N, C-alpha and C positions, 0 to 999 in steps of 0.2 A: 717388851716394849718394843725396840729395833724390829724389832721381825714384826711386826703389827705394824710399825708404819711404813716398810716398807713394798709391804704388801698393800696398806692404803694407800702408795705411791702410784706404783704398780697399776694399779685397779682405777686410777682420777685418770693413767696416760690412757690406760683400756679402752675408756668406753666410751670417751671422742673418740679412737681412733673409730672404731664397733660404730658407731652415730653415722657418723661422716656415709661410712664405707655403707651401711641402709640404706642414706638418703641418696646417694651416691645416684645421675640418674643413669640409664644403661646405655652405651653409644651408642649412636647410628647401627654400626656393625652389626653389630652383639643383635638390636631388633632385628634389623630386617633377618639373621639369621632364622630367629625365633620364627616369624614370619613365616619363610621360605622353609622348615621345618613342618610347622606345624599346618601347610596348609595340603606340603606332598602330602605326609606323612596323613592326616585327613581326606585329602583325592586317591587314595590306597585303596584302604578302607572301603573307601564309597565303589572305586571301581570294582575295587575284589567281591565287594557286597552283589551288586549286578551281575556278575560272572558264575552268582549261585546256581549250580544242578538239581533239579529239580526230580524232585526219589518219590518210587510210589506209594500211599499208604504201606505201612502207619507214619512212614519216616513221612516229612518237606522238601528236603532238599540238603542238599549238601555244599559247602560255603570253605573258601580255604582265608578265606578273614581272620579266625580266630589264629592262626598262624601268625599273626604281624600284631595282633591284639597281645601279643605272646614275646613276641619281641617289641613291644613297646614298652609294654608294662615291665621287662627284667629292664630295658638298655635306657627308661629316662626317669627323673626323680616323679615326683608324685606327680604336684598338678601339671605338668607338659604331657603325665602319663593320662590322664586321667579328657583334659581339655580335645585329645585327637582321638580317642578312643570316643568320645563322645560324641564329636563330634562327627567325625566319618560316620559313627553305627548307626546317629538315626536321617546323617543326606544316605542314606546306602540303602537301609531301610525304607524310606522314600521313595526314591529311584527304584527299585526293587519291586515295592510292591505297589505301583504307575502297568510299571510293563510287564507282571505274570499277574496283574490281573486282580490284588488283594485289596487297592486303593480304599474300596470300605467301610477297610479295617484298621486303619493309619490313626484311627482313635485308639485303638489296642496294641500295635504295632513299637509306631515308633516309642511308645514310654517302655515297652519290654526291649528295644533293644538299650537304649539310653540305660535303663537299671539294667540290664545282661551286662554290655558288652561295656558302656561306660564307667559303672562305675567297675568293671574288674580289672580294668586297665588299670583304676588308682590301686585295688584289689596286692594284684605282682607288688607293685610298684613299691608300697606299704614294707607288703614278705620281704621282699628285694632291698629293701633300705635297712629291714631293722635285723635279717638273719644272715645278708652276705654282703653287701656297700660295704669298706671297710675294716674286713675280719683279712688276716688275713689264712686262709683257711688252702689246702690239695685240691687241684681238680678239681677228682672225681670231686671230690668232696661239695664240691662250691658246685657243680654241677644236677649235686645229686638235691641240694638242698634245692635250688633252682629247677630240679625234675618237679618238686615237688610243691612248690608256690602256683609253678603250673599246674599246677591237680588240681589244687584248691580252687585256679584261677577259674578256671572249665566244670568246676563243680558250683560253683555263686552264678556261671553261668548261667545255668539248664536252672537252676533255683530264683534267680534273678525274669526270664525268661515266663517261669511254670507262676513266680506266685505272679505278678502280673497280671498273664494269662485267666488265668481262676477265679479272682479276685471280678477283671473284669467280666467275663464272664457269665460270674454269679451276677454284679449289680447288673450289667444291661439284662438279662437275659432270665438266671435265675435257673442256673444249668446245676451244677452237681458241684465241687469247689473239690472235692478228693480225686474224683473221675478227670474233670479239669487237668487237673495239676501231677496224675499218674501220664494225664494224653500227647506229654510234653517230656516225659524220655528217652524221645528221643532225640532231642536236642547236646543228651550225654556222648553220643557220634563222635562232636568236637574233639573227646575226649581220647582219637583215637591221631589230633595231632599232634601231639605232644613232644611224638621222637621230633616230629622234621619243626618244630617249633624250636626247641632245643639244638637241634640241626645249623638252622638260622640264626641263632644266636650266637654258636662259636664261630656259623662260617664271619659271620663277617668281627668279630672279633677277631679271630687271627689273620684277616685279612686290614683293618683298618691301626690294629697293631694297640689297641683298646679296647678298654672290657661297658666300659657306658659312652650312649653318645656326647650326653652332656660336655663332660669332661674334652670329646673332638671339635664337637661346633660351639658349646659354650665357656670353654678353658670352669667346666663348674669342676670344686671341690667333687672328690669320690664318695 
């Protein structure tokens, strides 16, 4: 009975503390860092999108955006990763399509960028959270897991673009769904950037001596 009483007392003390912590407003400095990080990372995604390198058919273009998406997804928590990747990918797609003459297809390419790269950032971060964060893993095991996570993210990017594109072309023009879906296989070229993504994550961690940007900028728990 005394043990149960102690547990109830502990719970009664902890719950108000947890409620106060959750309801406490963020400090102006923390909000400023968050806004600056969102703006910086999103702007980098936009810039890298505009700097895409056109490729001959059946390929479309080559971009270093996936490296940054990999980095954001691995080093930030899900909501932050989703917001940065979504905003950056959509704005980057908007500017790139206008610059390269694909403005007529914005109705299709903007949702594709959101589904493929915005959700990719979220998927990467969720997998990192459940498979790596907070776990005591040997460095090799940790980076092997993260290489697998990034691979899954890269495959999702293909499925995101292919599904949106296939549905869009089918509904708008009646084109064959499967043929359009297969035509997006060129997106898998981004999987060649996985080693570069791992290298960037590793390099930034070594430089700042911190595994996650949440900890570095916001003092968040792992």
